N, C-alpha and C positions, 0 to 999 in steps of 0.2 A: 556205356554210351556217354555218360556225363564226363567220365575221365577222358575219353577220346575227344569230346568237345572242348574240354579244358586244354588239352595238349595242342589241338589245332588253333584255338584262340590265342594261346600263349605264343605259338609259332608265328601267327600273323602280327602280333604285337612286336615281337623281336625283329620280324622282317622289316618293319618300318625303320628300325634303328640300324639293322645290319644290311649293308649293301649287297652282300653275297646272297642272303636269303631273299631280299627284295627282288634281285635280278632273277633268281630261281623262280619265284612266284610269277614274275612277268613272263618268263619263258613258258611256264606251265599254262598260263592263260593264253598265250600265243599258240601253243601246241594244240590246246583244245579247240580253238577257233579254226586252226588250219585243218583239223580233221573234218570240219563242217563244210559241205559244199554250199557256198553262198555267202560266207563271211570270211574276210581276210585277216590273217594274223598280223599283217603289216598295218592294217587299219588300227588294230589294238596297239601296236607299237607306236603309231603316230600319236594316238591319244595319251599313251603312257609317257610320251616325250622321249622315246629312245629310238625312233625310226631313223633319224639322221645319223645317230651314233652307230646304229646297226649296219646301215649301208656303208658308212665310212670305214668302220672296223673291218668289214668284209673286203671292201675295195683296197684297203691298205695291206692286206695279207700278201706277202710275197711267197707264192707257192713253191718257187724254185728254192728259196731259202729253207722252207719247211722240209723239203726232201733232203736237204743237207743237215737236217736237225738243228737249224738256226731259227729259233722261235722269237726273235726280237720284234718282228712285225705283227705277231699274234697277240691280241689284247686278251690275255688269259682271264684277268679279273672280271671282264664283262662277258666275253663269249662263252667261257666254260659253264658258268652257272646258268646262263640263258639257254644254251643248247641242252644242258642237263634237264632243265625244267620242261623243255619241249619234248624231249625223249620220254620223260616220266608220264606226261599226258598221253603221248602216242600209245605207250604200252598199256596204260590203265584203261583209257576210254575206248580203245579199239575193240576190246572184248565186248563192250556193250553194243557198239555199232555192228560188230560181226554177227551178234545174235539176231538183230533186226533184219539184216540183209539176207539171212539164211532161211527166213520164213516168208512165203509169198504174201500172206495177209499183212504181216507186220511191215514188210518191205514197202508195200504200197503206201501205208501210213507214214513211214519213215521218209520216203522220197517226197511225199506231198508236203510234209513239214518243211523240208529244205527247198522245195520249189517255191513255197511261200516266202522263204528267206531270200531267194534270188529275186523274186518280184519286188521285195522290199528294197534290195540293193539297187535294182534298176531305177526304181522310183526316186531314190535319193540322189543317184548319180545324174539323172535327168534334170533334177533341180539345180545341179551345179553348173550346167552348161547352157549357153545360148544356142538355140537350134539354127544352124545355117547349112549351106550346101556342103561345106567341108565336113561338118559334123555328121550330117546324114549319110554322106558317102562312106565315111569310115565306119559308121554303125552298120551299114549294109555289108561292107566288106567283112567286118568282124562276125556278123551273123552268118554269112555264107560259109566262112572258114570253119566256125565252130559247129554249124549244122552238118557240114560235109564230114568233119572229123567224127562227130557223134554217129552219123548214119552209117559210115563205113567201118566203124569200130565194133558194131554189134555182130557177135558171132562166137564161135568156139575158141577155146584157148588151149595151148599145150606148151610146156616149157621146152620149146625148140629154139633154134638159132634166131628165127624171125621174131619170136615172142621176147627173147632176151634183148634183141635190138629195140623192140617196141618199149620195153621197160626202161631202157636207157634214155630213149627219146622222151618218154613220159616224164621221167625225173628231170630231164633237161628243161622241158617246157613248164613243168609244174613249179620248179623253183623260181622261174621267171615270174609266174603269177603270184607266188607266195611273197615275193619281194615288192609287189605292186599293191598299194592301198586300193581296195575296191573289189578285187577279184580273188577268189580262193584257189589255191593250188589243188585242193581236193576236187573242185569243180572241173578242172582240167583233166584230172584222173578219171572222173565220171565220163566226160566227153570222149576220152580215149578208150573207155571200156575196161579199165584196169582197177578202178576204185575198190570193188569188192575183194579182188585178189590181194591188193595191198593191205586193206583193213584186216583181212583174215591172216595174212602173213605177220602183221604187227601183233595180232592177238595170240600168236603161237610161235614165238621166236625160237623155241627149243627144237622145232621141226627143221630138219636140214633143208628141205625144199623151200620152206618159208624164208630161211636165211638167204638162199640163192636169189629169191625174188627181191629181197631187200638190198642185197649187194648190187644187183644190176640197176635197181632204182637209184641207189646211192651214187653209182658211177655217173649217171646222168645228172644228178643234183650237183655233184662235185664239178663236173664240166660246166654246168650253168653258173656256178659260183665264180668260176674263173673269168667268165665273160660278162654276165649281166649287170652286176652292181654299177659299173661305170656307165654302161649304156642307159640304164634306168635313170640314174642321176642326171645325165645329159638331157634325155627326152622330157623328164618331168620339169626340168628348169626351163627348157626352150618351148615345149609343145604340150603343156599340161592338159589343156582342155581337149585337144585332139586325141591325146592318149586316153582320156576318160571316155570319149566318144567311141573309140575302138573297143574299149573294155565293155561298154554297154552293149555293143553289137555282139561280142563274144557271149555275153550272158543271155541275150535274146536267143541266139542260136543253140544255147545249151538246154533250152526248155525241152527239146526232143529227148535228150539224154536223161533228164529228170522226170520224164513222163511216168506216173506211178503205176500204170496198168499195162501189163505185158503178158503174152503167152510165153511161158518159160520152158526151158529144157534143162534137165539136171545133167551136170557135167562133173566128173571126178577129176580133181586137179590138186596136186601136192597132198594127196591122201585125204582130201576134203571134198564134200559135195557142194557144188555151187549152182545157183540158179542163173542160167544164162538166158537173157532176153532174146527172143527170136522174132516176135511180131507184136506190133501194137494192138491193144484191144480196148474196147469201150465198154465199161461195166454197166450193169443195170443201175440206173439212177436211184432206184428204190432199195438197193441192197445196203447192208450194213457196211460193207467195204467202201462203197462210194461215200456214204454219209460220214464215216470216220475220216476218210482221206480228205474230203472237202473241208471238214471241220479243222483238221490239222493244218491244211494249207492256209486257211484264214488265221489260225493260231500262230503259225510260223511267220506269216506276214506281220502281224501286229506285235509279236514278241520282238522281232528284229527291228521293226519300226521304232518301238520304244527304246530298245538298246541303242540304236543309232542316234535317236534324239538325245539321250543322255551322253553318249560319246561326243556328239557335236557340241553340247553345252560345255563339257569338260575341256574340249579342244579350244573353244572360243575363250574360255577362262585362261588357258595357257598362253594363247596369243595376245 
């Protein structure tokens, strides 16, 4: 244990001096936060001072040139270590998340914690904007859209043509959210009902069915990367506060998807058993499940509240 601690501490010290290692660590941190429904990896990128570089690097990629094996437009020194760090976090932490999602009791506590994180995000974003008619209207539209997506996404799954298309669409929308500070791509996957499937696929990449899931998701992500960076830069520069209002609405509507208490149906998919939510339930308020879930909701709110406070302080120092 002491040796492992020494190695890790030594790695962190070297990372401060080595740009590649530092970028890898930044990517790992972004990857971990992108797995969490409620906090955005792009928010971390903003605080780390690499958000603008990230969007610009992606925007400058000429995908037609890449197909011709011309990599001049690809910022290898920045993007490769960053993406490697993100993939590292996805593969390592998805196993932990997969365990919690596979057990009804732990799943309720898990979702409660991240519901608290979403409430914390909503609170901070509301502080950023002045409430006016335009803002309220966009919040309402965002809430209706995300609630509708969440409501109609509850159901059974199978690796059919329709579900493959759904995975592509999920990746396409999730990368849009991942590139926006304030909203998590994982939250979009929760709303679309594919989050547990994706987490389980990441935790078992040696499984052929899992690889198929990730490939279809990756196709959507790739298509999103072709389109969204330029659009996001444009809207953030021109309509920053209106974009935030819409994001707040999306988060409000996602509360349905993150509701911790459900009646579940077991479904076998990709050689694994999944808990598929079928109907909302309201637990006994005197039960251990409710007590722990409520406690973790409060804990999630305050942990992310403190994290965001520290991130804002660091961001203000950079500005």
